[in-house]
GUTORTOR-145187 format. One record per atom (N, C-alpha, C): x, y, z; atom name; residue number from 1; residue in one letter. Coordinates in pm, whole numbers, plus 50000, padded with zeros to 5 digits. Atoms other than C-alpha are relative to their C-alpha. Last residue first. Layout:
      px      py      pz   atome   num   residu
       X       Y       Z      CA   NUM        a
...
END
This chain:
      px      py      pz   atome   num   residu
   49951   50036   50132       N   254        l
   52855   52108   50187      CA   254        l
   49919   50067   49891       C   254        l
   49960   50139   50019       N   253        g
   52761   52294   50501      CA   253        g
   50049   49977   49860       C   253        g
   49862   50012   50043       N   252        g
   52763   52669   50558      CA   252        g
   50049   49859   49984       C   252        g
   49913   50006   49883       N   251        l
   52450   52713   50766      CA   251        l
   50146   49975   49965       C   251        l
   50006   49868   49933       N   250        v
   52257   52825   50460      CA   250        v
   50095   50005   50117       C   250        v
   49923   49905   50081       N   249        l
   52371   52514   50273      CA   249        l
   50005   50139   50065       C   249        l
   49859   50038   49990       N   248        w
   52251   52283   50550      CA   248        w
   50089   50097   49923       C   248        w
   49953   49957   49868       N   247        l
   51920   52465   50573      CA   247        l
   50148   49970   50017       C   247        l
   49993   49854   50001       N   246        k
   51864   52424   50200      CA   246        k
   50056   50052   50132       C   246        k
   49890   49962   50090       N   245        l
   51948   52053   50210      CA   245        l
   50020   50151   49998       C   245        l
   49874   50029   49932       N   244        i
   51728   52003   50516      CA   244        i
   50119   50039   49913       C   244        i
   49987   49909   49886       N   243        s
   51431   52177   50356      CA   243        s
   50134   49980   50071       C   243        s
   49955   49868   50044       N   242        g
   51481   51994   50025      CA   242        g
   50021   50098   50114       C   242        g
   49860   50008   50044       N   241        t
   51459   51650   50182      CA   241        t
   50055   50137   49964       C   241        t
   49916   50043   49889       N   240        g
   51140   51716   50378      CA   240        g
   50147   50000   49963       C   240        g
   49999   49895   49897       N   239        v
   50974   51918   50105      CA   239        v
   50093   49964   50113       C   239        v
   49918   49889   50050       N   238        a
   51073   51671   49830      CA   238        a
   50011   50112   50104       C   238        a
   49860   50045   49999       N   237        i
   50940   51374   50026      CA   237        i
   50092   50113   49959       C   237        i
   49959   50010   49860       N   236        a
   50614   51561   50096      CA   236        a
   50146   49957   50011       C   236        a
   49977   49865   49951       N   235        i
   50581   51660   49729      CA   235        i
   50052   49997   50144       C   235        i
   49876   49954   50062       N   234        a
   50623   51297   49622      CA   234        a
   50036   50141   50046       C   234        a
   49891   50071   49932       N   233        v
   50356   51192   49872      CA   233        v
   50135   50045   49944       C   233        v
   49982   49938   49869       N   232        l
   50126   51462   49737      CA   232        l
   50111   49933   50080       C   232        l
   49938   49870   50022       N   231        f
   50175   51337   49381      CA   231        f
   50028   50071   50132       C   231        f
   49858   50024   50029       N   230        a
   50104   50978   49486      CA   230        a
   50075   50131   49980       C   230        a
   49938   50052   49878       N   229        e
   49776   51087   49648      CA   229        e
   50150   49978   49980       C   229        e
   49981   49885   49912       N   228        i
   49684   51295   49344      CA   228        i
   50069   49959   50129       C   228        i
   49897   49915   50059       N   227        g
   49740   50995   49118      CA   227        g
   50030   50121   50087       C   227        g
   49870   50064   49976       N   226        r
   49546   50764   49349      CA   226        r
   50113   50087   49947       C   226        r
   49974   49992   49856       N   225        s
   49252   51005   49347      CA   225        s
   50136   49940   50034       C   225        s
   49958   49863   49971       N   224        i
   49268   51045   48968      CA   224        i
   50036   50015   50148       C   224        i
   49874   49976   50068       N   223        g
   49258   50669   48918      CA   223        g
   50055   50138   50030       C   223        g
   49893   50064   49924       N   222        s
   48990   50619   49183      CA   222        s
   50137   50027   49936       C   222        s
   49996   49941   49866       N   221        i
   48755   50871   49025      CA   221        i
   50116   49944   50080       C   221        i
   49936   49869   50001       N   220        l
   48844   50766   48669      CA   220        l
   50012   50063   50138       C   220        l
   50032   49955   49864       N   219        d
   48770   50396   48706      CA   219        d
   50068   50135   50024       C   219        d
   50121   49919   49999       N   218        g
   48769   50341   48329      CA   218        g
   49957   50047   50137       C   218        g
   50115   50091   49986       N   217        a
   49015   50049   48321      CA   217        a
   49868   50077   50006       C   217        a
   50015   50074   50126       N   216        m
   49284   50281   48183      CA   216        m
   49880   49906   50003       C   216        m
   50043   49903   50102       N   215        t
   49232   50515   48479      CA   215        t
   49976   49930   49867       C   215        t
   50140   49965   49972       N   214        d
   49249   50227   48727      CA   214        d
   49945   50095   49894       C   214        d
   50084   50116   50033       N   213        r
   49568   50095   48565      CA   213        r
   49852   50029   50024       C   213        r
   50003   50016   50147       N   212        i
   49736   50437   48566      CA   212        i
   49906   49887   49960       C   212        i
   50070   49883   50052       N   211        a
   49646   50506   48929      CA   211        a
   49986   49989   49848       C   211        a
   50143   50025   49986       N   210        n
   49748   50150   49018      CA   210        n
   49916   50116   49948       C   210        n
   50037   50109   50092       N   209        t
   50097   50209   48879      CA   209        t
   49850   49974   50004       C   209        t
   49992   49945   50136       N   208        i
   50132   50545   49055      CA   208        i
   49954   49896   49898       C   208        i
   50111   49906   50015       N   207        s
   50010   50399   49383      CA   207        s
   49996   50059   49860       C   207        s
   50122   50076   50021       N   206        l
   50246   50103   49344      CA   206        l
   49880   50091   49981       C   206        l
   50002   50065   50131       N   205        g
   50547   50329   49295      CA   205        g
   49872   49926   49971       C   205        g
   50126   50076   50013       N   204        p
   50477   50554   49591      CA   204        p
   49985   49933   49865       C   204        p
   50065   49968   50127       N   203        v
   50843   50658   49650      CA   203        v
   49876   49912   49982       C   203        v
   50118   49917   49976       N   202        l
   50927   50617   50019      CA   202        l
   49920   50027   49874       C   202        l
   50091   50075   49912       N   201        l
   51173   50327   49993      CA   201        l
   49868   50075   50019       C   201        l
   50069   50097   50086       N   200        m
   51334   50500   49695      CA   200        m
   49903   49916   50081       C   200        m
   50140   49957   50017       N   199        i
   51408   50775   49947      CA   199        i
   49925   49913   49900       C   199        i
   50079   50016   49877       N   198        s
   51718   50583   50055      CA   198        s
   49854   50039   49981       C   198        s
   50021   50141   49973       N   197        s
   51874   50533   49711      CA   197        s
   49913   49977   50123       C   197        s
   50088   50059   50102       N   196        i
   51822   50897   49617      CA   196        i
   49970   49854   50031       C   196        i
   50137   49947   49986       N   195        i
   51964   51032   49943      CA   195        i
   49905   49932   49901       C   195        i
   50056   50049   49873       N   194        i
   52273   50807   49945      CA   194        i
   49854   50045   50014       C   194        i
   50026   50144   50013       N   193        t
   52350   50869   49579      CA   193        t
   49932   49944   50124       C   193        t
   50113   50021   50091       N   192        d
   52311   51246   49613      CA   192        d
   49963   49852   49988       C   192        d
   50126   49960   49938       N   191        v
   52531   51268   49922      CA   191        v
   49881   49966   49910       C   191        v
   50080   49922   50094       N   190        h
   52818   51069   49771      CA   190        h
   49863   50030   50061       C   190        h
   49922   49934   50106       N   189        s
   53102   50936   49986      CA   189        s
   49917   50094   49913       C   189        s
   50054   50021   50134       N   188        g
   52970   50820   50323      CA   188        g
   50080   50078   49899       C   188        g
   50048   50139   49991       N   187        i
   53162   50791   50649      CA   187        i
   49941   49960   49866       C   187        i
   49923   50087   50088       N   186        e
   53370   51103   50582      CA   186        e
   49966   49852   50021       C   186        e
   49913   50077   49910       N   185        l
   53215   51289   50879      CA   185        l
   50085   49899   49924       C   185        l
   49920   49903   49925       N   184        q
   53070   51548   50640      CA   184        q
   50100   49931   50092       C   184        q
   49897   49952   50093       N   183        v
   52956   51264   50412      CA   183        v
   50092   50101   50069       C   183        v
   49908   50110   50026       N   182        s
   52775   51095   50701      CA   182        s
   50113   50041   49906       C   182        s
   49912   50018   49884       N   181        s
   52622   51423   50818      CA   181        s
   50103   49891   49974       C   181        s
   49908   49886   49994       N   180        l
   52481   51503   50475      CA   180        l
   50101   49983   50115       C   180        l
   49913   50007   50117       N   179        a
   52327   51155   50437      CA   179        a
   50105   50112   50003       C   179        a
   49902   50107   49977       N   178        i
   52192   51155   50793      CA   178        i
   50098   49991   49883       C   178        i
   49914   49964   49887       N   177        l
   52025   51494   50747      CA   177        l
   50107   49895   50024       C   177        l
   49905   49897   50042       N   176        a
   51889   51415   50400      CA   176        a
   50098   50034   50112       C   176        a
   49911   50055   50103       N   175        t
   51728   51089   50513      CA   175        t
   50107   50101   49960       C   175        t
   49904   50087   49931       N   174        v
   51588   51243   50831      CA   174        v
   50100   49941   49901       C   174        v
   49908   49913   49925       N   173        a
   51423   51522   50629      CA   173        a
   50108   49918   50071       C   173        a
   49913   49933   50096       N   172        g
   51270   51277   50382      CA   172        g
   50103   50088   50067       C   172        g
   49908   50100   50053       N   171        c
   51138   51060   50665      CA   171        c
   50096   50061   49898       C   171        c
   49903   50036   49896       N   170        i
   50988   51361   50843      CA   170        i
   50104   49902   49947       C   170        i
   49916   49881   49978       N   169        i
   50819   51491   50527      CA   169        i
   50110   49967   50101       C   169        i
   49903   49993   50110       N   168        n
   50700   51139   50441      CA   168        n
   50088   50123   50010       C   168        n
   49902   50110   49988       N   167        i
   50538   51093   50782      CA   167        i
   50106   50011   49893       C   167        i
   49906   49965   49893       N   166        f
   50369   51436   50765      CA   166        f
   50109   49894   50014       C   166        f
   49921   49887   50051       N   165        f
   50204   51355   50431      CA   165        f
   50108   50039   50101       C   165        f
   49903   50053   50095       N   164        e
   50091   51016   50561      CA   164        e
   50090   50109   49944       C   164        e
   50039   49980   50140       N   163        n
   49922   51180   50862      CA   163        n
   50111   49953   49907       C   163        n
   49958   49874   50060       N   162        a
   50025   51035   51198      CA   162        a
   49956   50005   49854       C   162        a
   50103   49955   50095       N   161        q
   49824   50750   51342      CA   161        q
   50031   50138   49943       C   161        q
   50055   49878   49940       N   160        l
   50068   50712   51636      CA   160        l
   49891   50061   49913       C   160        l
   50069   50043   49878       N   159        l
   50126   50354   51522      CA   159        l
   49937   50118   50072       C   159        l
   50124   50063   50040       N   158        g
   50208   50495   51178      CA   158        g
   49918   49954   50119       C   158        g
   50094   49893   50029       N   157        l
   50465   50729   51330      CA   157        l
   49864   49945   49956       C   157        l
   50032   49930   49875       N   156        s
   50643   50432   51486      CA   156        s
   49896   50110   49978       C   156        s
   50082   50089   49917       N   155        k
   50630   50217   51172      CA   155        k
   49954   50073   50127       C   155        k
   50132   50012   50064       N   154        s
   50752   50500   50951      CA   154        s
   49906   49915   50084       C   154        s
   50069   49872   49987       N   153        l
   51038   50578   51192      CA   153        l
   49859   49994   49941       C   153        l
   50038   49984   49860       N   152        i
   51147   50216   51224      CA   152        i
   49916   50126   50019       C   152        i
   50100   50102   49971       N   151        s
   51144   50167   50847      CA   151        s
   49949   50013   50143       C   151        s
   50126   49958   50064       N   150        l
   51322   50498   50790      CA   150        l
   49888   49900   50029       C   150        l
   50055   49891   49920       N   149        i
   51592   50400   51042      CA   149        i
   49866   50046   49943       C   149        i
   50049   50057   49875       N   148        c
   51654   50066   50869      CA   148        c
   49931   50107   50086       C   148        c
   50116   50083   50033       N   147        g
   51681   50233   50528      CA   147        g
   49938   49939   50125       C   147        g
   50114   49910   50021       N   146        i
   51912   50499   50672      CA   146        i
   49873   49921   49971       C   146        i
   50039   49944   49870       N   145        i
   52147   50234   50810      CA   145        i
   49877   50090   49986       C   145        i
   50058   50111   49921       N   144        f
   52157   50043   50481      CA   144        f
   49949   50052   50135       C   144        f
   50136   50020   50051       N   143        s
   52209   50367   50289      CA   143        s
   49929   49888   50077       C   143        s
   50082   49887   49950       N   142        v
   52511   50446   50509      CA   142        v
   49854   49983   49956       C   142        v
   50018   50014   49855       N   141        l
   52660   50101   50448      CA   141        l
   49910   50110   50056       C   141        l
   50078   50121   49974       N   140        f
   52610   50108   50070      CA   140        f
   49967   49988   50148       C   140        f
   50139   49961   50026       N   139        d
   52737   50466   50044      CA   139        d
   49905   49883   50030       C   139        d
   50036   49904   49894       N   138        h
   53062   50353   50208      CA   138        h
   49853   50044   49985       C   138        h
   50028   50075   49877       N   137        l
   53079   50047   49981      CA   137        l
   49959   50092   50114       C   137        l
   49895   50093   49959       N   136        n
   53050   50259   49666      CA   136        n
   49961   49931   50131       C   136        n
   49933   49975   49873       N   135        g
   52755   50425   49495      CA   135        g
   50108   49898   50029       C   135        g
   49857   49972   50014       N   134        g
   52671   50403   49125      CA   134        g
   50074   50030   50128       C   134        g
   49978   49860   50038       N   133        f
   52292   50434   49132      CA   133        f
   50148   50040   50000       C   133        f
   50063   49981   50131       N   132        v
   52243   50055   49131      CA   132        v
   50028   50141   49948       C   132        v
   49909   50060   50098       N   131        l
   52492   50028   49417      CA   131        l
   49945   50017   49859       C   131        l
   49882   49914   50008       N   130        s
   52289   50275   49623      CA   130        s
   50101   49945   49899       C   130        s
   50033   49890   50090       N   129        f
   51972   50081   49541      CA   129        f
   50122   50093   49983       C   129        f
   49974   50047   50136       N   128        f
   52145   49784   49701      CA   128        f
   49956   50102   49895       C   128        f
   49857   50020   50022       N   127        a
   52168   49964   50034      CA   127        a
   50029   49958   49855       C   127        a
   49937   49869   50018       N   126        a
   51812   50093   50024      CA   126        a
   50149   49985   49966       C   126        a
   50052   49941   50124       N   125        a
   51676   49741   49968      CA   125        a
   50067   50135   49971       C   125        a
   49936   50069   50112       N   124        i
   51902   49592   50237      CA   124        i
   49956   50060   49867       C   124        i
   49859   49958   50007       N   123        g
   51793   49851   50492      CA   123        g
   50070   49937   49881       C   123        g
   50007   49860   50042       N   122        s
   51426   49788   50418      CA   122        s
   50142   50055   49985       C   122        s
   50007   49999   50146       N   121        f
   51509   49418   50435      CA   121        f
   49975   50140   49944       C   121        f
   49879   50053   50064       N   120        l
   51632   49443   50791      CA   120        l
   49994   50015   49849       C   120        l
   49893   49902   49981       N   119        i
   51351   49668   50913      CA   119        i
   50126   49956   49927       C   119        i
   50033   49883   50082       N   118        i
   51083   49441   50764      CA   118        i
   50110   50105   50009       C   118        i
   49978   50036   50141       N   117        i
   51248   49130   50910      CA   117        i
   49975   50119   49909       C   117        i
   49856   50012   50022       N   116        k
   51273   49287   51256      CA   116        k
   50032   49968   49855       C   116        k
   49943   49866   50009       N   115        t
   50910   49400   51247      CA   115        t
   50150   49994   49970       C   115        t
   49965   49938   49872       N   114        s
   50793   49046   51179      CA   114        s
   50066   50136   49977       C   114        s
   49863   50030   49958       N   113        y
   50639   48967   50843      CA   113        y
   50030   50073   50130       C   113        y
   49900   49969   50104       N   112        p
   50265   49008   50832      CA   112        p
   50138   49956   50045       C   112        p
   49893   49911   49958       N   111        k
   50030   48826   51070      CA   111        k
   50096   50026   49884       C   111        k
   49870   50065   50013       N   110        s
   49710   48683   50931      CA   110        s
   50111   50101   50031       C   110        s
   49922   49988   49877       N   109        y
   49405   48862   51067      CA   109        y
   50133   49927   49996       C   109        y
   50010   49865   49942       N   108        q
   49227   48935   50741      CA   108        q
   50094   50016   50118       C   108        q
   49920   49909   50084       N   107        i
   49349   48614   50575      CA   107        i
   50003   50139   50061       C   107        i
   49859   50037   49980       N   106        k
   49222   48400   50863      CA   106        k
   50091   50093   49919       C   106        k
   49961   49951   49867       N   105        s
   48888   48585   50856      CA   105        s
   50147   49970   50028       C   105        s
   49980   49856   50011       N   104        l
   48861   48528   50481      CA   104        l
   50044   50061   50133       C   104        l
   49880   49977   50080       N   103        k
   48914   48154   50528      CA   103        k
   50030   50150   49988       C   103        k
   49883   50038   49921       N   102        n
   48663   48132   50812      CA   102        n
   50130   50030   49925       C   102        n
   49986   49901   49893       N   101        e
   48397   48326   50620      CA   101        e
   50124   49971   50084       C   101        e
   49951   49876   50060       N   100        m
   48453   48109   50313      CA   100        m
   50023   50107   50107       C   100        m
   49859   50021   50035       N    99        e
   48420   47790   50517      CA    99        e
   50061   50127   49940       C    99        e
   49923   50006   49875       N    98        d
   48097   47910   50676      CA    98        d
   50149   49986   49971       C    98        d
   49987   49863   49949       N    97        l
   47957   48013   50339      CA    97        l
   50082   50003   50128       C    97        l
   50125   49952   49943       N    96        t
   48031   47667   50201      CA    96        t
   50021   50142   50049       C    96        t
   49996   49933   49870       N    95        y
   48329   47607   49976      CA    95        y
   49859   50040   50044       C    95        y
   50133   50009   49936       N    94        a
   48273   47356   49698      CA    94        a
   50000   50061   50140       C    94        a
   49979   50054   49866       N    93        e
   48647   47335   49616      CA    93        e
   49869   49983   50077       C    93        e
   49911   50117   50010       N    92        d
   48597   47375   49242      CA    92        d
   50016   49932   50135       C    92        d
   50074   50115   50052       N    91        k
   48296   47601   49296      CA    91        k
   50086   49875   49994       C    91        k
   50114   50029   49914       N    90        i
   48475   47846   49526      CA    90        i
   49924   49876   49952       C    90        i
   50012   50146   49980       N    89        h
   48804   47824   49337      CA    89        h
   49884   49963   50092       C    89        h
   49999   50070   50128       N    88        r
   48831   48170   49180      CA    88        r
   49979   49849   50015       C    88        r
   50121   49965   50075       N    87        s
   48725   48354   49496      CA    87        s
   49991   49926   49867       C    87        s
   50116   50066   49939       N    86        i
   48989   48169   49697      CA    86        i
   49874   50027   49918       C    86        i
   49990   50144   50026       N    85        n
   49269   48275   49460      CA    85        n
   49879   49924   50056       C    85        n
   50026   50021   50142       N    84        n
   49166   48642   49462      CA    84        n
   49999   49851   49966       C    84        n
   50144   49977   50019       N    83        v
   49149   48642   49841      CA    83        v
   49962   49973   49855       C    83        v
   50074   50106   49932       N    82        q
   49495   48483   49865      CA    82        q
   49849   50015   49979       C    82        q
   49986   50126   50073       N    81        s
   49656   48707   49602      CA    81        s
   49915   49889   50062       C    81        s
   50071   49984   50127       N    80        i
   49525   49027   49759      CA    80        i
   50000   49869   49922       C    80        i
   50143   50006   49970       N    79        k
   49639   48909   50102      CA    79        k
   49917   50012   49873       C    79        k
   50031   50138   49963       N    78        e
   49990   48836   49970      CA    78        e
   49850   49985   50029       C    78        e
   50031   50075   50121       N    77        l
   50009   49171   49791      CA    77        l
   49961   49856   50030       C    77        l
   49978   50140   49966       N    76        n
   49991   49357   50121      CA    76        n
   49956   49915   49881       C    76        n
   49955   50081   50113       N    75        l
   50020   49733   50089      CA    75        l
   50029   49859   50047       C    75        l
   49858   50029   49991       N    74        t
   49825   49961   50322      CA    74        t
   50039   49920   49876       C    74        t
   49947   50076   50112       N    73        r
   49487   50126   50331      CA    73        r
   50149   49981   50018       C    73        r
   49855   50010   50004       N    72        q
   49280   50250   50622      CA    72        q
   50043   49913   49883       C    72        q
   49933   49885   49936       N    71        r
   48929   50384   50652      CA    71        r
   50152   49993   49996       C    71        r
   49863   50046   49979       N    70        v
   48736   50160   50414      CA    70        v
   50081   50118   50050       C    70        v
   49899   49894   50003       N    69        r
   48364   50233   50442      CA    69        r
   50136   49940   50031       C    69        r
   49893   50020   49903       N    68        k
   48117   49960   50353      CA    68        k
   50105   50109   49982       C    68        k
   49889   49903   50012       N    67        i
   47782   50023   50187      CA    67        i
   50102   49970   50109       C    67        i
   49903   49999   49891       N    66        l
   47524   49750   50125      CA    66        l
   50109   50102   49972       C    66        l
   49893   49905   50031       N    65        s
   47207   49727   49921      CA    65        s
   50091   50010   50122       C    65        s
   49922   49949   49887       N    64        i
   46975   49428   49931      CA    64        i
   50105   50096   49948       C    64        i
   49889   49910   50033       N    63        t
   46697   49316   49699      CA    63        t
   50069   50049   50128       C    63        t
   49948   49938   49878       N    62        q
   46458   49022   49722      CA    62        q
   50125   50080   49967       C    62        q
   50025   49857   50000       N    61        g
   46298   48963   49385      CA    61        g
   50045   50071   50125       C    61        g
   50132   49976   49941       N    60        y
   46267   48588   49427      CA    60        y
   49966   50148   50008       C    60        y
   50104   50039   50096       N    59        k
   46549   48521   49183      CA    59        k
   49859   50020   50055       C    59        k
   50006   50143   50027       N    58        d
   46792   48720   49401      CA    58        d
   49883   49969   49908       C    58        d
   50137   50054   49995       N    57        s
   46874   49089   49387      CA    57        s
   50006   49851   49972       C    57        s
   50024   50133   50056       N    56        a
   47202   49269   49458      CA    56        a
   49854   49959   50016       C    56        a
   50144   50017   50011       N    55        s
   47335   49620   49522      CA    55        s
   49975   49866   49931       C    55        s
   50049   50120   50069       N    54        i
   47688   49673   49647      CA    54        i
   49848   50000   49999       C    54        i
   50145   49997   50009       N    53        i
   47873   49992   49741      CA    53        i
   49954   49880   49917       C    53        i
   50051   50114   50078       N    52        i
   48234   49976   49861      CA    52        i
   49848   50005   50005       C    52        i
   50137   50048   49983       N    51        i
   48385   50306   49976      CA    51        i
   49972   49881   49908       C    51        i
   50047   49999   49862       N    50        n
   48730   50451   50045      CA    50        n
   49864   49934   50022       C    50        n
   49891   50026   49906       N    49        l
   48940   50409   49730      CA    49        l
   49951   49983   50143       C    49        l
   49901   49893   50009       N    48        t
   48631   50375   49512      CA    48        t
   50110   49968   50102       C    48        t
   49892   49988   49902       N    47        v
   48414   50070   49448      CA    47        v
   50086   50122   49970       C    47        v
   49932   49874   50030       N    46        f
   48079   50023   49278      CA    46        f
   50101   50025   50111       C    46        f
   49905   49955   49898       N    45        a
   47942   49670   49270      CA    45        a
   50067   50127   49952       C    45        a
   49915   49890   50046       N    44        d
   47633   49551   49084      CA    44        d
   50089   50042   50116       C    44        d
   49921   49928   49900       N    43        i
   47456   49220   49130      CA    43        i
   50083   50108   49934       C    43        i
   50034   49858   50016       N    42        d
   47183   49025   48949      CA    42        d
   50071   50081   50109       C    42        d
   49956   49953   50131       N    41        d
   47344   48681   48920      CA    41        d
   49975   50149   49980       C    41        d
   50059   49866   50008       N    40        i
   47330   48573   49283      CA    40        i
   50053   50064   49872       C    40        i
   50127   49991   50075       N    39        n
   47388   48198   49256      CA    39        n
   49928   50134   50014       C    39        n
   50106   50041   49907       N    38        y
   47658   48152   49523      CA    38        y
   49861   50033   49942       C    38        y
   49972   50138   49964       N    37        n
   47932   48156   49260      CA    37        n
   49899   49946   50101       C    37        n
   50052   50087   50106       N    36        k
   47768   48470   49127      CA    36        k
   50026   49854   50029       C    36        k
   50147   49998   49998       N    35        s
   47823   48651   49455      CA    35        s
   49942   49905   49897       C    35        s
   50044   50072   49880       N    34        i
   48190   48549   49480      CA    34        i
   49847   49991   50002       C    34        i
   49971   50142   50017       N    33        r
   48257   48656   49122      CA    33        r
   49951   49918   50118       C    33        r
   50098   50056   50092       N    32        i
   48082   48991   49163      CA    32        i
   50020   49850   49983       C    32        i
   50132   49991   49938       N    31        i
   48286   49083   49470      CA    31        i
   49894   49933   49913       C    31        i
   50003   50099   49892       N    30        t
   48609   48958   49312      CA    30        t
   49864   49998   50068       C    30        t
   50009   50133   50060       N    29        e
   48550   49152   48990      CA    29        e
   49988   49892   50107       C    29        e
   50136   50016   50052       N    28        e
   48479   49472   49184      CA    28        e
   49980   49861   49940       C    28        e
   50091   50011   49886       N    27        v
   48801   49435   49385      CA    27        v
   49857   49976   49952       C    27        v
   49979   50133   49942       N    26        r
   49003   49363   49072      CA    26        r
   49907   49978   50119       C    26        r
   50068   50099   50084       N    25        y
   48856   49665   48894      CA    25        y
   50014   49860   50056       C    25        y
   50145   49990   49986       N    24        i
   48953   49891   49183      CA    24        i
   49929   49892   49919       C    24        i
   50059   49912   50099       N    23        e
   49317   49780   49198      CA    23        e
   49847   49994   50013       C    23        e
   50038   50057   50128       N    22        a
   49429   49616   49521      CA    22        a
   49943   50105   49906       C    22        a
   49943   49927   50113       N    21        g
   49611   49806   49797      CA    21        g
   49965   49945   49864       C    21        g
   49867   50053   50030       N    20        s
   49564   49574   50097      CA    20        s
   50062   50063   49876       C    20        s
   49910   49959   49893       N    19        e
   49270   49771   50239      CA    19        e
   50144   49958   49972       C    19        e
   49984   49855   50012       N    18        l
   49095   49729   49903      CA    18        l
   50095   50053   50107       C    18        l
   49917   49968   50117       N    17        m
   49157   49354   49903      CA    17        m
   50027   50150   49989       C    17        m
   49865   50049   49974       N    16        i
   49029   49303   50257      CA    16        i
   50093   50038   49886       C    16        i
   49939   49910   49904       N    15        k
   48727   49523   50184      CA    15        k
   50144   49960   50031       C    15        k
   49960   49877   50069       N    14        g
   48642   49327   49872      CA    14        g
   50071   50096   50093       C    14        g
   49886   50035   50086       N    13        a
   48643   48999   50065      CA    13        a
   50052   50124   49928       C    13        a
   49887   50025   49910       N    12        y
   48418   49152   50331      CA    12        y
   50126   49967   49922       C    12        y
   49949   49868   49960       N    11        a
   48186   49290   50063      CA    11        a
   50120   49986   50092       C    11        a
   49932   49942   50116       N    10        a
   48150   48942   49913      CA    10        a
   50061   50136   50033       C    10        a
   49878   50077   50022       N     9        l
   48070   48796   50254      CA     9        l
   50081   50057   49885       C     9        l
   49906   49957   49896       N     8        n
   47820   49073   50326      CA     8        n
   50133   49927   49988       C     8        n
   49954   49865   50035       N     7        v
   47654   49002   49992      CA     7        v
   50098   50053   50103       C     7        v
   49912   50011   50118       N     6        i
   47637   48629   50067      CA     6        i
   50057   50137   49962       C     6        i
   49872   50059   49959       N     5        r
   47501   48680   50418      CA     5        r
   50098   49994   49885       C     5        r
   49931   49906   49913       N     4        n
   47228   48915   50305      CA     4        n
   50139   49950   50039       C     4        n
   49939   49895   50082       N     3        i
   47133   48692   50013      CA     3        i
   50077   50100   50085       C     3        i
   50004   49879   49919       N     2        d
   47075   48392   50241      CA     2        d
   50073   50111   49926       C     2        d
   49887   49910   50027       N     1        m
   46996   48110   50002      CA     1        m
   49984   50130   50078       C     1        m
END
């Protein structure tokens, strides 16, 4: 039994999940589950939003400690589900270490939805939010356009490795500017409906949910960190949107 290889494999699985937005307790459970399925019973895992720390010992007294730094995080529930599913069926499927490494590598480098699909459905999501908030067909069309633009803008700024706070300020400002302009040009009908439905794409709903779940699970460091992160994102959206609204009023707009 190669304890080094097993622990590195477990850490790799945990890293994929953490980068994909998984809850802390789920990442720790997956790491421990994988290790125990390969007969390493004495193992501890400590995970925060940015760091994975593992310490394990085998029956011969050999001990290994491992630290992995997670530098980027996104949202990919499919990857979380796949890693979680594989870790639960190691014994049933009798996966070897080579097979596990290959499966995790495929998950890590699996391609997400195409950019065109993401842009399209971002627009559709924003558009239907406008109907939920009482908008009409004009608001629906404007929200669809804004949703598509926000998706393109977020993707472009992300490729430039822009700060998340800065990205949300820009997206909030663009949303307010297009919404105000569309109503001024009588393309849209309700500024508030268009803005609210569009910025729903930016609201960190999963971060807030995970912050609560991590806190309830006893992972206070990660729970508080996620909560602060979500709070800062909300502030960034408000700053971007509010700045344009204030400027528009000062300049004599609606």
